[in-house]
LUMMILUM-788151 format. One record per residue (C-alpha): residue number from 0; z negated, x negated, y; residue in one letter; chain. Coordinates in steps of 0.25 Angstrom, whole numbers, plus 5000, padded with zeros to 4 digits. Layout:
<nodes>
NODE; torti; w; u; v; drenlo; drenfi
NODE; NUM; Z; X; Y; A; A
...
</nodes>
This chain:
<nodes>
NODE; torti; w; u; v; drenlo; drenfi
NODE; 0; 5327; 4846; 5052; M; A
NODE; 1; 5315; 4855; 5048; V; A
NODE; 2; 5307; 4850; 5060; V; A
NODE; 3; 5318; 4853; 5069; D; A
NODE; 4; 5319; 4868; 5063; G; A
NODE; 5; 5304; 4869; 5065; M; A
NODE; 6; 5305; 4865; 5079; K; A
NODE; 7; 5316; 4875; 5082; K; A
NODE; 8; 5308; 4886; 5075; L; A
NODE; 9; 5295; 4884; 5083; L; A
NODE; 10; 5303; 4883; 5096; L; A
NODE; 11; 5309; 4897; 5093; A; A
NODE; 12; 5296; 4903; 5090; G; A
NODE; 13; 5290; 4898; 5103; S; A
NODE; 14; 5301; 4903; 5111; L; A
NODE; 15; 5300; 4917; 5104; L; A
NODE; 16; 5285; 4917; 5107; S; A
NODE; 17; 5287; 4914; 5121; A; A
NODE; 18; 5297; 4925; 5123; F; A
NODE; 19; 5288; 4936; 5117; V; A
NODE; 20; 5276; 4931; 5125; S; A
NODE; 21; 5285; 4932; 5138; G; A
NODE; 22; 5290; 4946; 5135; A; A
NODE; 23; 5276; 4951; 5132; G; A
NODE; 24; 5271; 4945; 5145; A; A
NODE; 25; 5283; 4951; 5153; A; A
NODE; 26; 5279; 4965; 5147; D; A
NODE; 27; 5264; 4963; 5151; L; A
NODE; 28; 5268; 4960; 5166; G; A
NODE; 29; 5277; 4973; 5167; A; A
NODE; 30; 5269; 4984; 5174; P; A
NODE; 31; 5270; 4998; 5167; R; A
NODE; 32; 5272; 5010; 5175; G; A
NODE; 33; 5263; 5023; 5174; P; A
NODE; 34; 5267; 5033; 5164; V; A
NODE; 35; 5266; 5048; 5168; A; A
NODE; 36; 5256; 5055; 5160; T; A
NODE; 37; 5256; 5069; 5165; A; A
NODE; 38; 5265; 5078; 5174; V; A
NODE; 39; 5258; 5089; 5182; V; A
NODE; 40; 5267; 5101; 5183; A; A
NODE; 41; 5271; 5105; 5197; P; A
NODE; 42; 5262; 5116; 5204; T; A
NODE; 43; 5266; 5126; 5214; F; A
NODE; 44; 5263; 5124; 5229; N; A
NODE; 45; 5261; 5136; 5238; W; A
NODE; 46; 5264; 5128; 5251; T; A
NODE; 47; 5275; 5134; 5260; G; A
NODE; 48; 5280; 5146; 5267; F; A
NODE; 49; 5282; 5160; 5260; H; A
NODE; 50; 5287; 5174; 5262; A; A
NODE; 51; 5288; 5186; 5254; G; A
NODE; 52; 5286; 5201; 5252; A; A
NODE; 53; 5275; 5210; 5249; D; A
NODE; 54; 5273; 5224; 5242; L; A
NODE; 55; 5260; 5231; 5241; G; A
NODE; 56; 5251; 5243; 5243; Y; A
NODE; 57; 5242; 5245; 5255; W; A
NODE; 58; 5231; 5255; 5258; T; A
NODE; 59; 5223; 5258; 5271; G; A
NODE; 60; 5209; 5261; 5272; S; A
NODE; 61; 5206; 5269; 5285; T; A
NODE; 62; 5196; 5276; 5294; A; A
NODE; 63; 5200; 5286; 5305; L; A
NODE; 64; 5191; 5293; 5315; S; A
NODE; 65; 5191; 5300; 5328; L; A
NODE; 66; 5179; 5293; 5335; P; A
NODE; 67; 5176; 5304; 5344; A; A
NODE; 68; 5173; 5313; 5332; L; A
NODE; 69; 5163; 5309; 5323; A; A
NODE; 70; 5166; 5310; 5308; G; A
NODE; 71; 5181; 5311; 5310; T; A
NODE; 72; 5185; 5301; 5299; N; A
NODE; 73; 5198; 5300; 5291; G; A
NODE; 74; 5204; 5290; 5282; R; A
NODE; 75; 5219; 5291; 5280; P; A
NODE; 76; 5222; 5279; 5271; S; A
NODE; 77; 5237; 5274; 5272; P; A
NODE; 78; 5243; 5266; 5260; S; A
NODE; 79; 5256; 5263; 5254; G; A
NODE; 80; 5265; 5252; 5249; V; A
NODE; 81; 5268; 5240; 5258; K; A
NODE; 82; 5279; 5230; 5259; L; A
NODE; 83; 5280; 5218; 5267; G; A
NODE; 84; 5282; 5203; 5268; G; A
NODE; 85; 5275; 5190; 5271; H; A
NODE; 86; 5277; 5176; 5275; I; A
NODE; 87; 5267; 5164; 5275; G; A
NODE; 88; 5264; 5149; 5272; Y; A
NODE; 89; 5255; 5143; 5262; L; A
NODE; 90; 5249; 5129; 5260; H; A
NODE; 91; 5244; 5124; 5247; Q; A
NODE; 92; 5234; 5112; 5248; F; A
NODE; 93; 5231; 5101; 5237; A; A
NODE; 94; 5219; 5109; 5232; N; A
NODE; 95; 5228; 5121; 5230; N; A
NODE; 96; 5222; 5128; 5242; L; A
NODE; 97; 5233; 5137; 5249; V; A
NODE; 98; 5232; 5142; 5263; L; A
NODE; 99; 5242; 5150; 5270; G; A
NODE; 100; 5246; 5160; 5281; L; A
NODE; 101; 5254; 5173; 5279; E; A
NODE; 102; 5259; 5185; 5286; G; A
NODE; 103; 5264; 5198; 5281; D; A
NODE; 104; 5270; 5211; 5285; L; A
NODE; 105; 5271; 5224; 5277; S; A
NODE; 106; 5277; 5238; 5279; W; A
NODE; 107; 5266; 5249; 5275; L; A
NODE; 108; 5272; 5260; 5266; G; A
NODE; 109; 5265; 5273; 5264; G; A
NODE; 110; 5264; 5287; 5271; R; A
NODE; 111; 5254; 5292; 5281; N; A
NODE; 112; 5240; 5294; 5275; R; A
NODE; 113; 5231; 5306; 5280; D; A
NODE; 114; 5216; 5307; 5282; G; A
NODE; 115; 5208; 5319; 5287; V; A
NODE; 116; 5197; 5317; 5297; L; A
NODE; 117; 5183; 5320; 5292; D; A
NODE; 118; 5178; 5333; 5297; G; A
NODE; 119; 5192; 5337; 5303; F; A
NODE; 120; 5200; 5342; 5291; P; A
NODE; 121; 5212; 5346; 5299; A; A
NODE; 122; 5213; 5332; 5306; S; A
NODE; 123; 5220; 5321; 5299; F; A
NODE; 124; 5225; 5307; 5302; Y; A
NODE; 125; 5236; 5299; 5295; R; A
NODE; 126; 5238; 5284; 5295; V; A
NODE; 127; 5250; 5276; 5290; R; A
NODE; 128; 5252; 5261; 5289; G; A
NODE; 129; 5265; 5255; 5294; N; A
NODE; 130; 5265; 5240; 5292; W; A
NODE; 131; 5254; 5229; 5291; D; A
NODE; 132; 5254; 5214; 5291; G; A
NODE; 133; 5245; 5202; 5291; S; A
NODE; 134; 5244; 5187; 5294; I; A
NODE; 135; 5235; 5180; 5284; R; A
NODE; 136; 5229; 5166; 5280; A; A
NODE; 137; 5228; 5164; 5265; A; A
NODE; 138; 5220; 5154; 5257; A; A
NODE; 139; 5222; 5152; 5242; G; A
NODE; 140; 5221; 5144; 5229; F; A
NODE; 141; 5234; 5140; 5222; A; A
NODE; 142; 5234; 5137; 5207; A; A
NODE; 143; 5249; 5132; 5205; D; A
NODE; 144; 5257; 5145; 5207; R; A
NODE; 145; 5246; 5155; 5209; A; A
NODE; 146; 5239; 5157; 5222; L; A
NODE; 147; 5227; 5165; 5225; I; A
NODE; 148; 5223; 5167; 5240; Y; A
NODE; 149; 5216; 5175; 5250; T; A
NODE; 150; 5221; 5179; 5264; T; A
NODE; 151; 5216; 5184; 5277; A; A
NODE; 152; 5221; 5187; 5291; G; A
NODE; 153; 5226; 5197; 5301; V; A
NODE; 154; 5232; 5210; 5297; A; A
NODE; 155; 5241; 5220; 5305; F; A
NODE; 156; 5244; 5235; 5302; I; A
NODE; 157; 5252; 5246; 5309; N; A
NODE; 158; 5248; 5260; 5306; T; A
NODE; 159; 5251; 5274; 5312; T; A
NODE; 160; 5241; 5286; 5312; G; A
NODE; 161; 5239; 5300; 5318; C; A
NODE; 162; 5231; 5313; 5317; G; A
NODE; 163; 5235; 5327; 5313; Y; A
NODE; 164; 5230; 5341; 5311; N; A
NODE; 165; 5231; 5347; 5297; I; A
NODE; 166; 5245; 5341; 5295; A; A
NODE; 167; 5255; 5332; 5301; P; A
NODE; 168; 5261; 5329; 5311; P; A
NODE; 169; 5251; 5320; 5319; C; A
NODE; 170; 5245; 5325; 5332; V; A
NODE; 171; 5250; 5319; 5344; A; A
NODE; 172; 5240; 5309; 5350; G; A
NODE; 173; 5233; 5305; 5337; T; A
NODE; 174; 5242; 5294; 5333; A; A
NODE; 175; 5236; 5280; 5331; F; A
NODE; 176; 5240; 5267; 5324; G; A
NODE; 177; 5248; 5254; 5327; G; A
NODE; 178; 5246; 5240; 5323; T; A
NODE; 179; 5232; 5235; 5320; R; A
NODE; 180; 5227; 5221; 5317; V; A
NODE; 181; 5216; 5218; 5307; G; A
NODE; 182; 5212; 5207; 5296; W; A
NODE; 183; 5216; 5206; 5282; T; A
NODE; 184; 5211; 5198; 5269; V; A
NODE; 185; 5216; 5198; 5255; G; A
NODE; 186; 5219; 5189; 5243; A; A
NODE; 187; 5231; 5187; 5234; G; A
NODE; 188; 5237; 5180; 5222; L; A
NODE; 189; 5251; 5173; 5222; A; A
NODE; 190; 5259; 5166; 5211; Y; A
NODE; 191; 5272; 5158; 5213; A; A
NODE; 192; 5282; 5163; 5203; V; A
NODE; 193; 5292; 5152; 5207; T; A
NODE; 194; 5292; 5140; 5217; S; A
NODE; 195; 5296; 5149; 5228; N; A
NODE; 196; 5291; 5163; 5224; V; A
NODE; 197; 5277; 5169; 5223; S; A
NODE; 198; 5271; 5183; 5221; V; A
NODE; 199; 5257; 5188; 5225; R; A
NODE; 200; 5248; 5199; 5225; G; A
NODE; 201; 5239; 5201; 5237; E; A
NODE; 202; 5228; 5211; 5243; Y; A
NODE; 203; 5225; 5212; 5257; L; A
NODE; 204; 5214; 5220; 5265; Y; A
NODE; 205; 5216; 5222; 5280; A; A
NODE; 206; 5207; 5228; 5290; N; A
NODE; 207; 5211; 5233; 5303; Y; A
NODE; 208; 5198; 5238; 5308; G; A
NODE; 209; 5196; 5251; 5317; T; A
NODE; 210; 5204; 5255; 5329; R; A
NODE; 211; 5203; 5267; 5339; D; A
NODE; 212; 5216; 5273; 5343; Y; A
NODE; 213; 5219; 5282; 5355; A; A
NODE; 214; 5223; 5296; 5350; T; A
NODE; 215; 5222; 5306; 5361; P; A
NODE; 216; 5224; 5318; 5352; S; A
NODE; 217; 5213; 5314; 5343; S; A
NODE; 218; 5198; 5319; 5345; A; A
NODE; 219; 5192; 5309; 5355; G; A
NODE; 220; 5206; 5302; 5357; G; A
NODE; 221; 5203; 5291; 5347; T; A
NODE; 222; 5206; 5288; 5333; T; A
NODE; 223; 5199; 5277; 5326; R; A
NODE; 224; 5206; 5271; 5314; F; A
NODE; 225; 5201; 5260; 5304; R; A
NODE; 226; 5211; 5253; 5294; L; A
NODE; 227; 5211; 5243; 5283; D; A
NODE; 228; 5221; 5241; 5272; T; A
NODE; 229; 5222; 5236; 5258; H; A
NODE; 230; 5235; 5229; 5253; T; A
NODE; 231; 5239; 5225; 5239; V; A
NODE; 232; 5253; 5218; 5238; R; A
NODE; 233; 5262; 5209; 5230; L; A
NODE; 234; 5270; 5199; 5237; G; A
NODE; 235; 5282; 5190; 5234; L; A
NODE; 236; 5284; 5177; 5241; S; A
NODE; 237; 5294; 5166; 5243; Y; A
NODE; 238; 5289; 5152; 5246; H; A
NODE; 239; 5298; 5143; 5254; F; A
NODE; 240; 5292; 5130; 5252; T; A
NODE; 241; 5283; 5130; 5240; T; A
NODE; 242; 5285; 5126; 5225; G; A
NODE; 243; 5280; 5116; 5215; P; A
NODE; 244; 5273; 5104; 5219; S; A
NODE; 245; 5278; 5090; 5215; A; A
NODE; 246; 5276; 5086; 5200; V; A
NODE; 247; 5264; 5077; 5199; V; A
NODE; 248; 5265; 5065; 5188; V; A
NODE; 249; 5252; 5059; 5184; R; A
NODE; 250; 5251; 5044; 5179; Y; A
</nodes>
């Protein structure tokens, strides 16, 4: 009886040992999946179309003369508020480089600005800006929701001007102006306040060179006019296809 009991006890121990060993071997054979160790927060992506409005201040630096009369120089300087809109497209690359193209058009506020011709105290010219615009390429660097950029391209402006003696109105045959084409360069800083809305501050310089206008009633029949402008403005843009990038999980 004692011998039979001992045999049963040894058999039970052997079975228990075999079960534990098999369970351990099964655990060793089961592959373990990777465990996420860190989650990177989503970053803003500037890629996509955008459109918006601009409000700013502009000033014109001018030089006006009658080529037939040496020393007849005047400098009427138009200036005022400006209000306009813009539309464009940006593309952000993997290294945070952002390239884009944008067009804008603005109404130029302000009144006529007068300037006296040197050596002719009774002769005045006045100039006024009506509207301006540009088509520009842009290049910048994005740091999440912030974008610093430079921009350059073709600029357009429409002005009117004329000459008068002592006091307005203008003398017939002294009017000049129209639409001129030049170049522009500038820089700005934009910040995305939401996934679809950004604000920006921007400075633009535009140069329209010198042009001669036929003015039959002016001395020599020609008025020479040089113009460049400086603009400081704020903008609000709506982005149609941008937003946070996908969340990245590291293992």
